[in-house]
C-alpha positions, 0 to 999 in steps of 0.5 A: 321842641328838642329834648335838649331844649326841654332839659334846659327849661326843666333845669332852669325851673328847678334852679328857680325853685331851689333859689326861692327855697334858699332865700326863704329857708329860715321862715320855711324851717320855722313853719316846718318846726312849728308844724312838726312840734304841734303834731308831736304834742298832739300825738303824745296827748292822745290816750288809748281807746277801745273800739266796739263794733256791730253789724246789721243786714238791711232787707227790702221793705214791702210795707211801703208797697201796700199803697202802690201799684207794684211791689218794686215801689217798696224796695230800698232802692236809690232814687238816682243811679249815683246814690246808694240805698245804704246811705239813707239807712246810715243817716237813720242810724245816726239820726237824732231820735235814735241817738237821743233814745240811746242817751236816755236809755244808757243815762249818758251824762257829762262832768256836770251831771247833765245828759250829753248832747246828741252831737257828742255821741253822734260825732263818735259813732261811725256807721259805714256800709260794706261795698257790694253788700247790704251790711252796715258796720256800726262802731264806737270808740271810748276809753271804757270798753264796756261803755263802747259795747253798750252804746253800739248794741243800744244804737242797733236796738233803737234803730231796729225798734224805730224801724218796726215803729215806722213800718207799723205807722206806715201800715196804719197810714196805708190803711187810712189811705185805702179807707179814704180812697176806696169810695172815691175809686168806686165813684170814679168807676161809676162815673166812667161807666155812665160817661161811656154809656151817654157817649154811645147813646148820643152818637148812636154807637153800637159797634164803631168798627163794624159801622166803619166797615159798612160805611166804606162799603156803602159809600163805594156802592153809592159812588158806583150807582151815581156813575151808572146813572150819570152815564144813562143821563148823558145818553138821554140828553144826547137823544133828547137833543137829536129829537129836538133838532128833528122836530125844530122845537125845544123841549118845552115848546114841544110839550106845549105844542102837543098839548095845544094840538089836543085842545078843541077850542084852540083848534076851532079858533085856528080853523076860523083864523085859517078860513078868514085868512084864505078869504082875505087872500081871495078878496085881495085879488078882487078888491084893492087895498082899503076896500071895506071888505078887505078892511073887515077881513083884516080886522077879523083876522087880527081879532082871531089872532089876538084871541088865539094868542090869549088862549095859548098864553093861558095854557103855556103860562106866558113862558114860551111864544108858540108859533102858529105853525106849531098849533097844528101838528102832523102825524110825524111831528106829533110822534117826534114831540111825543118822543121828546116829551118821553125823553124829557121825563126820563131825563128828569127821573134820572136827575132826581135819582142822582140828587137822591143818591148824592145826598145819601153819599154825603150823609154816609161820607160825613158819618164816615169822617166823624167815625175816627174822632168818635173812635178816639173819644170812645177809646179815651173813655174806655181807657179811663174806665179801665184805669178806674176799674184797675185802681179800684181792684188794686185797692180792694186787693191791698185792703185785704192784704193790709189786714194781715200785714198791719199786725206784723212786727218785722223790721227791715234789718237783721242783726248779723253780730252784736258788739262784744266788749273789746279785749285790747285797746286801739292805740293811737297811731302816733307814728302816723301823726308824726309822719303826717306832721312832717309831711304837712310841715314840709308842705307848709314850709314850702308854701310859706317860702313861695308865699313870702317870695311872691309877696316880696316885690323886690328884684331878687336875681341878676336875671330878674334885674336884666329882664326888668331894666332891659339895658346892657349888662356891663358888670356884676359886683359880687356880695361879700361874705358875712365876715366882711363888715361895713364901715361904722356909720359916722355922726350925722350919717345914718347909713354905712360908709361905702367900702373901697377895694384894697382897703376894706374889701379884697382885690379878688374877686371884687377888684376883678369885677370892677376891672371887668366893669371899667374894661366894658366901659372902655370898649362900649363905644368903638367910635368915640371914647367915653370921658364922663359918666353919671353913676346913679340908681333907681332908689337909695341904698343900692350902693351907687356911691360905692360903685362910683368910688371903686370904679374910679380906683379901678380906672386909676389903677390902669394909669388913667387920670380920674376925677370922682365928683360927688354931685349928690348935694342932698346926701353926700357921702364921698368925703366920708368914704375917703376921709376928706373935708367937705368945707370946699367942694362942687357947690363952692366951685359953682356958686363962689367960683372957687378955683378947681385946683384948690377944691379937688383933693388927691386921694391916690395916684391918678385919682382926685376927688371933688366933694359936694361942698356946702349943701345948697337949698336947691341942688338941681338949680346948680346942676342945671346952671351954665357954670356946671356945663362949663365945669364939666368941659373943664373936667373932661379936658383935664382928666381922662375920665370923670365920674359923677356920683348923683342921687337916685333917679326916682324922686329927683332929676339930678342924674338926668340933668347931669346926663345931658352934660356927660356921655351917659348914665351907668345905672346901679341895680342891687337885688333885694333892695330895689323893687320891680315897681321902682325899677320900672318907674326909673326905666320909664323915666329914663326912656321918656326923658331920652337919656343915654343909658350906657348899661347897668351894673348889678351890685351885691350879687350873692353868687351862692344864690345865683342859678349861674354865675355871670362872671367866673367867681367861685364860692371858694374865691369869695370865702378866701378873698381875705388871704391876699397879702400883697399891697399895690401902690394905690392901696398903700396910698389910700391907707396913707391918706386915711391915716393922715386924715381923721374920719369925723 
């Protein structure tokens, strides 16, 4: 955004604000005057007063630390960083007990002889802290200087006395608190000591730290010993396996075989069995199978085998099936079995050692794992005991201190300077009140002006009218000065009559504005020439009839043959404007088929007027008739330009009906009369009904109030518009017509 653009925006905004002030200057000035008057009267009513002032220095309060664990707890410090400790003392100085005691002591009474209320004195008492210090300033204003000084000094005295009483009461409260807490604190110490002792006895604790170190060392040694024995066990198992392979027996069989080979009964049976088996083998060489001797020897062998089996089962416990060859051992085999038995015994011993050491290892491991928890519990119990002992010791110390402090009467404040009787009054700042009243008046006046402008929903400027209607701007009709009056109302007409150029209003600049309007209409459509238009407005009183009449004059003055038709058969006004009769008019031509030539009245060269005629009960039905469509064609065939003056758009459909029969609508907008809502409603209606709106003409524009002129009108031109002396032919004709026809 360039600097030129910013400058333009600022200029527009400033002009907009200035226009608001211009429009609302009267109520704004009224509010300003009332405010300044009120401020002046108030300043004049003030009487001189005397100001007495005293000061206090606030000190730290150590009494409140008697029941605490630190001296800092008794200081006059703020609870939060945003607060000042002096604010609390300020509240205490103006508290009800201090003020009430001051009123009673000085016997301050009102006009009725009653003690004044607390608020009456508190509101006049001013207490403030000096920034960066611990000093409070206490002041009071009163017409009586002696009374002002007494009040300040009495307030200071009562504040100090209340502070002393509060300190003594706090000391007494502290002593009572200590008296109650000492037995409880001692009991807590005893309980903490007992709980710690029971804990140590339960878990057999002497020194946890030393025990933890010893446990770790023992666990390491046990792990090393177990590893060594496991290595020995592996070596024994390997040797045992080798011996078993050499002997061809398992460990258990070797032990049983060694045992059986040492028993005489077993060996005797084994010898008999071997002798019988040898005899049987010998006899089989001599006799055939089935011989009695062979059978007898077989039975004897079977009997001896069964008996040997029973004897070996009794010794081995039926655990192993001992082969007959293992019952008699040779010297080598007996030696191997002896080594197997020794190795097996050694293995069992090593396994027992491992089991015992492993059991001890896990016992120490469980204890070691439990030690951190025991240490934590012991530390908690020791902290609890230490806290109880510390609290008990602190309370004992404070109990000794409080006996000394309780009887002291030391306040937390010291008088820096007492209030003196003021010599000179402190006069009211009347000038300040007047300046403040003026500033407030200006501010309130501006607020009033802008507030009224916001409440006013009407369209106020040409710019607003264009923004609301969003149609082509074809003309701007300036408003006349205050010295130009409307024509007086006629009986039966409750509105001012439209004013005509060259008769009621000057040709310059108003006439020029209508000349520009008719020129814009002429060149609006380059392909086709406009022959007929409907002149209407959003709401009544926007000057549509006046615009229609003067536009007809402007067109006639350039040589165009013009017909002005008053199609407003609800509230017709054109016959009053031109001083014509309304006995025969548009309604008569439509309904009674009256001849057009007899109904049309000439008011000036090239300018004819067709009044509304007798008012019908349903004007819209006449305008929407086939007869009306035929008449419009006849009008446009006979005249160069036809202007229809119709009712306002909002509330009626007359303009829309006639618009379908003509070349379009010329919409009149008057700032200050039409509201934004009505203008929006009219625009929406015209758009929704697909009407051809040629453009808008803004009527009654105050050029002085506009931020910029849309036509080159000057203030001097408007003010000097009545200085013209030349009479145009059409103006002379208008005057002649008015003179001939009496306005009723």
